[in-house]
N, C-alpha and C positions, 0 to 999 in steps of 0.2 A: 448327493446321490442324484443320478439321472434316470428318468424313466421316459417312455415313449407314449405319446397320446396322438392318435390318428396319424401315426407315422412321423410325428415331429418330436424331437428331443426336448424334454422339459426338466429343468433343474429344481430339485427340492432343496431350496436354500434354507439352512437352519436359522438364518437371520430373519427369514420371513415366515417362520413357524407361528401359527396363530392358535393352535389348539393341541393339547396333549391328553389323550385318554388312555385307558388301560390296554386297548387293543390296537390303536392307530395314532398316527400323528397327522396334523392338518397344516397345509401351507397355503399362503396367498401366492398365486401364480400370475396375478394381474388380470386385467380385462374383465373384472367381476367374477373371476373363477377361483375356486379353491381345489386343492389336490389332497385327497385323503389316501395315505399309504398305510397299509397294515404292517404291524411290527412282525418281522421274521422271528423264527425260534431262537436265533443267535443275537437278538436285540439286547443291549446292555440292561434294560429293565428286567429281563428274565434271567440274568446271570445267577447261577446257583439255585434255580427254581425249576426243577425238572417237570413238574406238573404243568406249570405255565408255559414252558417251552413246548411240551407236547400239544397243549391246547392251541398255541400259536401256529404250530405246524398243521394241525387238523383244520384250523380255521381257514388257512390259506388254501389248503387242498379243496375244501368245500366251496370257496369262492370261485374256483376255476369253473365250476358248473353253475353256481347260483347266480353270479353277477350277469353273465350273458343272457339269462332267462328272466332278469328282473322285470316286473310288470311296467307297462308304459301307460301314459295318459292318466297320471295320478292327480289328486286334488292340488290346487295351486299352493297350498300351505305345506306341501311336502318338498323337502330338499332331497331330491332323488339323484341316484347315480346318472351321469350323462354320458361321458366317454370313458372307456377303460384305459387304465395306465398299465403298460406291460414292460417287461424287461427288454434288453437289447436283442435277445434272441427271437422275440416276438411270440414266445410260447407261454410265458407265465404271467398271469394277472397279479399285479402288485397293489392295485388300488383303483381309484376312479376320480374323475373330476365332478364337480357339482357347483351350483350357484353359490357365490359368496354373499352371505347376509351381513350387513353392517348396521350398527345402531341397535343391536338387539341385547337382550338380557336373558339369562337362563330363568326358567320359571321358578327354580329353587329360591331365588331372591325374593319373590313375591310372598313366600312363606316365612319371611324374616321380619320381625317387628321393626328393627332398626332401619330397614329399607323402606317398608311400607309407610311408616309414620311420618316420613319426610315428603309426603306429597301424593301418595297413591291411595285413592279411596276404595272401599270394599266394592262399590258398584262397578268400578273399573275392572276389578278381579272377576266379577260376574260376567262382564262382557268378554273378557279373555276366554273364559271357560265356555261361553256360548259359541265362540269362534272355534275352539278346540273340539267341542262336541260335534259340530258340523263335519269337521275333517275326519274324526274317528268313525262317524257313521258312514261316510263315503268310502273309507278304506274297508270297513267290514262288508259293505255292499259289493266291493270289488274282490272279496275273498281273501283279504289280507289281514293278518293278526299282527299287531305291533309287538307283543310279547314282553320285551324288557322295556315297559312303558314307565318312565320316571321323569322327575323334574329337572334332570340335566339334559335330556334329549328333547326338551321343548324350549324353543327360543321365542321370546316375546318382543314384539315391536309395536308400540302403541297398545292397541287391543287385539292385535293379530298374533296368533299362536302358530309357529312353524315347527314341524317335526323333522328332526335330524336323526342320524345313525340308522338310516333306512336299511342298510345292508344286513342288519341283524333280524329284520322282520321275518315273519313266518308266512309262507305262501307255497302252494303246490305241494311238492314232496320235500320241501326244505323247512325243517323245524327251527324254531328259535330255542336255543339251548342255554341261554343266559338269563339272569334275572337280577333284580336289585331287591335286597332283603326287605326294605321298608315298603315296597310296593307290590310284592308278589302275593297273589291270592293264596291264602292258606288251604283252600280246597284243592289246589293242585300240588300240595307239598305233603311230605311224609308226616302224618298226624302225631306220631309219638317221638319225633326228633327233638333235640334241644335247641335247634335253630332251623330256619326254613331250608329244606332240601327238596329240590324239584322231583316230583314223582310222576306227574302227568303233563301232557303238553299244554302250552298256553292256548287260550281260546277267547272268543269274544267277551265272555263273562269276566275273564281275568283282566282284560283291557279296561272294562268298565269299573272293575274293582279298583284298579290303580288310579283311574280318573277320579273316583270318589275320595281316595286317600289324598291326592294332590289338592282337590277342592277344599277339603276340610283343613289341611295344613295352611293353605293360603288365606282362608277366612278366619281361622282361630289361632294360628301360630303354634299349633300342637298337632301331632299326628294321632291317628286313632288309638295307638298303643303307647302313647307318650305318658309322662308322669311317672311316679314311683309307686310300685305295688308293694304294700306292706300288709300282708294278711295277718289277721289276729292269730290264726293257727299256723305256726312256722312250717309245718309239714306241707302246707298248700303252696309254699313259695315255688316259683318256677323261674328259670333264667329269663332275663329281659328279652333276649332274642326269640324265646319260645312263646311269648305272650300272645302273639297273633294266632298261634296254633291252638291255644286254649281260649281264645276269644276274650281275654282279660283286657278290656278297653279302658280308655281314660274316663269313661262314664261309670266304671265299677266303683261301688262305695268304699272299697279298700285301696283305691288308687288315689294318691295325692295329686291333685291337679296342679300343673306348673304355674307359678305366680306370674311369669311374663305373658302367659297365654291369655287370649280374650275369653271371658266366660262364655260357655257354649249356650247359655240362655239367650244370647243375642240372636241366635238363628230362629228362623220361622219354625213353627211347630212341625210343618210338613217336612222341611229339610232335616231337622233334628231327628225326627222319627225315621226318615230314610237312612240316615247314617247309622242309627242303632240297629235297624233291620239288617243292613249290609254287614256291619262289623261284629254284631253279636248273634244274629239269627240266621246268617248265611243267605240272605235274600240276594239273588243275582238277576242279571238281565241288563238291558240298556238303561243307562242313567236317565231318569225321566226328564226330558227337556223342559217340561212345564215347571219343574222346581227352580230352574234358572230363569225362565222367562217371567215368572211371577215374583221373583225375589227382588224386593225394593228396599234399599238401605237408606236410612236417614240418620242424622246426628242429633243426639239429645241436647237441647239448649241448656240444660241444667248441668250435666256432668261431662258433656262432650263425647260420650260413647256413641260409636256407630252401631246401629242395630237394625234388624230386619223385622221388627214387630210393630204393633200399633202404638204401644207405649214403651218407654225405656224399662227394661227388666231390672235395672239396678236402682231406679228411682221410684218412690211411692207417688201416687197421684197428688197428695198434698205434700209438697216438697218443703222441708225445713233446711235451710242452709246450715251446714255444719262448719263451725269455725275451729280450725285446728289450733291446739295450744302451741305456743312458741317452742316450749321445751317439753320433752317426755322422757321419763326414766324407765329403764327396764334392767333390773339387776345392777350390773356394774357399768351399764351404758347410759349416757345421756345424749339424746338426739335433739338437736335444735334446728327448727325449720328456718331457712334463710330466704327462699324464693319459691314462689308458685306461679305458674302461668296457665291460662286456658289454652294456649297454643302448644308449642313444643320447643324444648331446649335442644339446640343443635350441636353445641360445642362448649367445652369449658376447660380452663387451664389454670394453673397457679404460677404466678410470676412474683418473685421476691416475697413470697408468703401471702400474696393477695389473690383471692379468687376472682376470676374474670370469666364471662360467658357471653354467648350469642344465642338469641332465641327468636322465634317467629310467632307473631300474634296478630291476628286480624289484618293480614296482608302486608305486614311490615317486618323486616329483619332488624333487630335491635341489639344493642349492647346492654351490659348489666346496669348501667345508669339510666336506661330508657332512651338513650340517643338512637335515632333511626339511622341505620346504615343505608338501606334502600327499600323501595317498595317492590312487591312482587309475590308470586306464588311459591309454595314449597316445591322442591325438586330434589329427588334422591341423589342426583349427581353433582350437587353443589358441595364443594369441599372447603371447610372454613378453618382459619387459623387466626391467632391473636398475637400481636407484638405491641405491648403497651396499650396506647390508645388507638393504634392502627389496627384495622381489620383486613385480613387477606381472604380473598375468595378465588378458588380455582374452578374453572368451568370451560368446557369446549376449547381446550388448547390454549388457555390464557390464564394468568393470575392478575387480579385487580387488587390494588392496595387502596383502601378507603381511609383517608386521613381526616381527623376532625377539623383541621384548619386549612386544608388546601384541596385542590381537585384530585380525583383518583388518578393513579398511575396504572398502566397496563404493560405486561410483557408476555411473550409467547413461551409456552412450555409444551413438552410432549405429553401424550396421554397413553395410558394403558387401558384399552377399552374406553370407557367413559370417564376414567379416573384421571384427573389432572395430576401430573407427577411433580409435586412440590411438598415441602414441609418447612417448619420454621421453629426457631427457638427465640427467647427474648432478645438475643443478640443478632441473629441472622436469618435470612430466608434462603432456602436451598431448592434447586430445581434441576430438571433434565431438559436440555434442548440440543437438537442435532447430535444426539449420542454423547453429549458431554454433561457430566455432573458439575454444577456450578453453585456458587453462593454469592450473595451481595457483598458489596464493599462500599466505602465512602464515595468512591468514584467507580462506576461501572460494576463489573462482576469479576469473581475469582474462579479460575478453572481448577477443579479438584481432580478429575480423572475421566477416562473413557469408559462408557458403559454401552450395552446393547440398546440401540434405539427402539423405542416403543415396546420394549419387553422387560424393562427393569423396574422392580419395586424397591423403594427405600424409605427409611424412617430416620429421624434424628433425635438424639437425646441431648442432655445438657453438655456432655463432654465429647461424645462421638456419635457416629451414625453407622447404620448397617443397611445393606441392600443385597439383592440377588436377582439373577435372571435365569430362565431356562428356555431353551429353544431347541426343539428336536432332542438329540442326545446330550446337548450341552447344558451344564448347570454350573454357574459361577456365583460364589458368594463373596462379599467383601465388607470391610470396615474402613472408616475414614475418620480422621480427627475433625472435631467441629471447627477448629481455628486454622488448621494447616492445610496444605495442598497434598495431593497424592492419595491413592487408595491401596489397600492391602487386599488383593483378590485371592489369597491363599486360604481362605476360610473353608474348612471341610464340614459340609453338612451331611447328615446321615442319608442313606439312600431311601427313597420312597417310590412307590409304584402308583400308577393310575392317574386320575385327573385331580389337579390341585383346585380345591374349591374356595378355601378361605385362608388368608394370611393376616397376621397382625404382629406388632412388636412393641414392647415397652422397655424402658431403660431405667437402670439405677446409674450411679456415677461410673461404675466399671463394667457393668454387665448389660447385655441385650437379651431379653427373653422373647424368643421367636416362637409363635404358635402357628401350626399348619393343620389344615383339614384336607384329607384326600378321600377319594372314593376309588376303590379297586375291588374287582371281583364281586361287585354288588354290596360291599361293606364300606362303612365310614370309618376312617382311621384318623387318630389325633396324634400330633407330635408336639413336644415342647423341647426346644434346644436353647441352652444358655451359652452365650458367646462372650468372651472377654474382649475388652476394647482393643487388645493387641491382636485379636483374630483367632485365638485358640478356643476350641469347644470345651466347655467346662463340665457340662452335665446334660443328659438327655432323658426324656421319658416318652413312652408310647402307650396308647390305649386304643381299644376298639369301642365303638358306640354300644352302650348298654353295659359295659364293664363296671364293676364296683371299684372305681378308681377315681381319684380326684381329677385327673385329666379328662376322663370321659364326662364327668359332671360339668367341668368348665367348657369342654368342647361342644356340648350340646347347645350352649348359648353363644358360641363363637361365630360371629357373623360378619361384621364389617371390617374394613381396612383399619379402623380405629381400635386401639386397645382399651379394654375396660379395667385393666389391672393397675396396681400400684406397686412398683418395685423399689425397695429400699435396701441398700447394701447387698447382702447375699440372700435376701428372702423376698417373697412376692406375697402380696395380699390380694385376695380375689373374693368377690361376692357370689354366693349361691343362694338358692331358695331357703336353705337352712341357716344362713348367716355367713359371716366372713370366715375364710380359712387362710392359714398361713402355710406357704410352701418354702422349704429351705433346700439349699445345696448341701448335700452331704456325701462325700466320697464319690463324686461324679454321678450321683443320683439325685433325683428331685423327690423329696419326701414331704408329705403333709405332716407338720409337727404340731399344729394347734388349730382348734376351732373356737370361734367366739359365738356361742349360741344366743347370747343376750342381744346380739345385733340382728337376729332373725326378723323381727317386725319391721325393720327399717330398710331392708335390702331384698333384692331378688336376683336371679341369675343374670339379668340384663343390666344391673346397676353398674355404674362406672365409679371407680374409687380414685381419689386424688389426695395427696398428702396435705395435712394442715399442721400448724404449729402445736396444736393440742390433741391431734388424733387424725381424723380422716374427713374429707368431704365426700358425700354420696350424691351422685347425679342420676336421677331417673328422668324419663322423657318429659315430665312436667314439674318436677320438684328438685330443689337443691337443699341439702341439709348437712349439718356437721354432726359427726359422732365423736364423743369423748369417752374413752374407757377409764372409769374412775379407779 
């Protein structure tokens, strides 16, 4: 598609698409510039969706007036519209150009434990929100309301927080008519609805409410209305989506606090009090800057917990070290502790029945036998793999092979964002370079097939691999044999809308289980698609955040590119806060067929499962244990 910017024709090349949201696509047009094009009503994403088609039409009509009047001289952290992109007639505004930010990460990632625990301290998060606070205050002073303020339209670089999607902001006579359910202020919503429905206009208070939600999520890994509400009186139950409308917070005595979340007792009394006042008592106003400026985090030398108090809230003043028993029984389950570290376990795999892992402790990256791979600090963008005694590290466009008996080897790979595009099995390493999917061989490399450069994600199991890419309107999925050349790119994935947030994939011998998280129309959607090694889609499942569905339960913990699940034959085992569950393929559907409640003390929603000869291995961020079902 061609548009015109300052009288010059500009090509919106799908191969240079760098972002896809619910309302627009974003393209890299070179020279440090990005082009944002609004989706027209006839866009394929809106096919068969008349309400979305009408909304797209109305949005484009509004922007004909709104964008030419967009405020100027905004704070440095705002990625604002620069030049308008128009059609060849010169009459219709189709989008705009803006500065292209590189090396950033969405704020959403800072609210995920799997991302944060690999090298980002809580004090860094505080500095990010101090920076964001300054920008929000300046925008309000200029008469601008952000409106749909959420953790996908804040980009973080170091400790700098940049605001994007400025075209939806509220100023002058132009209202912001969209919202994200997790961040919308219940005071501007219909109070008796079963989910947030906008009733009043966004305002400065609603911006600061969203700011508080994001801060709490990033510090505790749980949102204000997270957890599971199980009232003793069944008639008091409300839909999960309506909990904010009833102020049933995670602090409520009948809400079960999520296991992977950080205990809220780590917060200072002042900050914890403010959160309760905002989310339970409807206190509003500018978020007190002093709560950030006076917030100092430290790490407990006994238990390793980061906290913002004078003493660790989880340790008593006279600390007695607790020695965990090697084995613990609970009903039909025997749990055996295999390894514990004061650092963090980064990766684990099973090769020929043997458990192997990589961990970081006291400034060193180590293997399971204590052998030091290299010295250095944690970094959330390091990607690890294991091949026998060889350790592979992907980072900044290269993969390094660390061998126990010779010097490291390096080779170049492409990256998707900051993610090095490679994977491995015990037999081979696979990577993408120059738009080619390749694997290693005894001499040189083997060409497998062509993919879209810098846009393709892929994973490899023991017998086959799966990958896909999307750029603009283009979506292609493919499978490939682990030992042969060639790809089958005729895999049909179900249609999804909006912004793709998370993806991961796990394999059995014949099936790939693909998990996707998207955000569309302010809602989080989860998808699970099972694909046969020959490329046919076997079964699918969908859920929305808050649903009473196994996929919504798993989806709430779905974060990283790495899968947490264990696939065997035609079923999947996954950990939840209530224990391990089993999902099976039945007549093109994915059904939860069994739960193992006796495993509950030994797992949580963030636990990773691996197969063992007698049961399962369970990986948490500091512990490895085996589970045997007697």
